[in-house]
Every structure is written in structure tokens, then in C-alpha cells.
C-alpha positions, 0 to 999 in steps of 0.5 A, a space after each residue: 654640321 649641317 652641310 647644304 649643297 647646291 644647285 649644280 651637280 658638277 662630275 658627282 663631286 656633290 654627292 661624293 663630298 657630301 657622302 665623305 662629309 657623312 663619314 665625319 659625322 655631319 649631315 649633307 645633303 647634294 640639291 640637283 637642278 641638273 639633270 643629264 644621262 651620267 644619271 648621278 644619284 649618290 647623296 643627291 636630292 635630285 629637284 628643281 629650281 621652283 621646289 627648291 625656292 618653295 623650300 628654302 626657308 626650311 632648308 635657310 633655318 636647316 642648314 649651317 653651311 650653304 656650299 654652292 657650286 658653278 656660279 648657281 644659288 637657290 635664287 636666280 639672283 642671288 636673293 638668298 645670298 642676302 638672307 643667308 648672310 642676315 642669318 649670319 650662317 656660312 656660305 662659300 662658292 665652287 667654280 668648276 670651270 666653263 661658269 667662269 673661264 673668260 674667253 680672252 683671259 683662257 686664250 692668254 696661254 693656251 692656244 687649244 681651248 674652246 670656252 663656246 660652252 662659257 658665259 660672254 665676258 660680260 655675264 661672268 663678270 656681273 655673276 662674280 661681281 654680285 656672289 663676291 659682295 656676300 661671299 668672301 671665299 671660293 673654291 676652284 679645282 685646279 690651278 686653271 680656274 683659279 686665275 679667272 675668279 681670284 680678283 673677286 674673294 678676299 681668299 681662293 682655295 684649291 681643292 683637287 676633284 674627289 673620287 670614291 676608291 672602293 667604287 675603282 678597282 685597279 685594271 692594269 693594261 694587260 701587256 700580253 694584249 695583242 690589239 690595245 683598247 683605246 678609249 675616248 668619252 666627249 661629254 663636250 666634243 668642241 672642249 675636249 678636241 675629239 675631232 683633232 683626238 679621232 683624226 690623230 686615231 685614224 691616221 695611226 690604223 695603217 701602221 698600228 693594230 688596235 680598237 677604238 671606241 669613243 663613248 658618249 649618252 650613257 650613264 656615269 655608271 655605264 661608262 665606268 664598267 667599259 674604261 675597265 676594258 680600255 689599255 689608253 684612254 685620251 680625254 681632254 686636250 684643249 682645256 690645258 688641265 685634267 677632270 674627273 675622266 682622267 682622275 676616274 682613268 687613273 684610278 682605275 689603273 689606265 694611261 691617260 692622255 690630257 693636255 696639262 698647260 706648260 704654266 701650270 705642270 709645276 703646280 700640280 704634285 711632281 709625280 703627277 702621271 699623265 701623258 701630257 698631249 695637245 692637238 698637235 702632239 696627240 699623234 705622237 703620244 698615242 703612237 708612244 702608248 701603243 708601241 710600249 706595254 711596259 710604258 702602259 702599265 707603269 703609267 698604270 700603276 702610278 695613275 692608281 697611287 697618284 689618286 689615292 694619294 691626292 684625290 681620294 675622297 677622304 683626303 680631299 675632305 679633310 682639306 674640305 673641312 679645313 677651309 671650311 673651319 676658315 669661313 
């Protein structure tokens, strides 16, 4: 099978999925038009929308299946979807969150959520209405994203984030370390709740001995190297679900603080080892981990096992291939 992934790389997922599909004997390439300091390269052709449109005829004829991401396709007005349908090719849309997070709906079960990066409700509805005329099935990364899109498609599949564990050797917290290191990497401080996190950290400095580092504007490869030094990682405490940083942190054997919405807790596997922290209680959650060396180690070990079972790329791509077979 020849699979096209495009056109926006989110958290390295296009590349990871393409790599895993190749290992299963498929031809898979990610075409990325979104370029950031994170610098994702694996299994990608980093290009731009103009070049992609020039090559569309060849791409349309060559690939069997089109796996689009982030409510975007090769044509700005989704005209390519008509041609894909006429050709009888398979196609699916993968939604990630900010592309479809209706502002009012997001606040129904989450008083902390930040939706400033999402388009207007009207624009989200317009795009989903057009896309779903031509695409009958979609993928979302978790149950936080599911409600935003489920009414537009005939079927929506939940596919966990994928990770190449070969690049993540566990480095469990050192229980004898006197000054624990807390890391926070806000690709978007408003979305992740950085102000709440750093306020809690400042208040804890007077009573606890630790180091804190905020990581910004570094490539993904550089950031992962720094994660290995951490004893505690605080990720996103406003969204209501966990993202790639949490997955990578658990893969490295680190305890992670992230906000999981109460109504979504039972949607994840029961052994999810994340410390559930929100803007109101993040100080207490950090304090608990600072004061419990054994808990940091226990959660680190448990987190690695969780990622192996849920997010390892072969596990995820087997589910993806099952989804493809239903198109």
C-alpha cells in the first residue's frame, strides 16, 4: 500500500506513523508544509503548499490512500478531495485538537481550557462541513477531541499518539538526588498553563530545595536530551488531556503532571500513571513529588510500562492499519 501523509506535521506524528508503516512493508511519506524550530525530519519531505499543488497530479496517481492531518489538505479550498473521490482513492482526516476545538464546547467540562489558538466556531464548522462531504471517517488522538468532530463523520476512530521507543532509553529519577530538577517545556505558555505552573514553583522555593528549568525554542532532539536530566516534568495543566511531551516523559521514566478532565479519566487505560494536576492544585501536586523520592521512581517505572503498552509505534500502527482496512 502507498500512503500519503500531509500536510501539517503535528508533534512528529506523521513521520513516526510513516516510519512504522514502512516497517510493515508499505510505502509511506509525510509531506510537511509547517516548519518550526522543533525541526522534525524523519520520514518527511519538508516542502510548501505551492510545490505540493504543482505535484498534485503525480501524487494523486501514485498514492492509494490519503491520510490528511489538522483539517488541511493539498488544496486550500479542499478541491483535491473531489479528485481523490473521483479516482476512488481512500482518504481519512486526522484531527488533533486546536484545529477543531469549538470554544464554547471546550468550556462545558473544563473551566481551565485555553482555546485562543483555535479558529472561530464558524470557521471550524465551515471546514468540517466541507471536509465531511468527501471524507466519511476521521481519526482523533483522544476522547477530549472526539466530541468536536463526531457529528460530522460517519465514523471517528480514537488512535493514541505514537512514539518510537528506540529513541527513548529510560532514565529513572535518582532517589538519592538532593536537588530534584523540575522541567517544563511550553511550546505555547497560554495553552499549557505556564503562568500557573511557575507561580506554584516560585511559592515552593521558600520551603523546598530544587532546581527549575523552562525549555523553549529548541529543536525536538535537543529537548529530549534535556528531559533525561529531569526528576519531575510538568506538562499541560489546562487542556484536559495529555500530549506528546507527557508520552515522551513517561517513555524516559519520568513522573509527569498533566491535567486530565474528570469526565475523561475513565476513557484512558486504568493504569495511566499521570499525576492529575490543574491550575488550582498544581502546587500541591509538585510538592507531593518533591517530598516523595520513592513516588517519583514508582511513577517513572510505571510510566515507561504504560507507554510500551499504549503508545509504542508498532502497537499504534497496527490499530491504524485496521482503520485503513475499514475505509
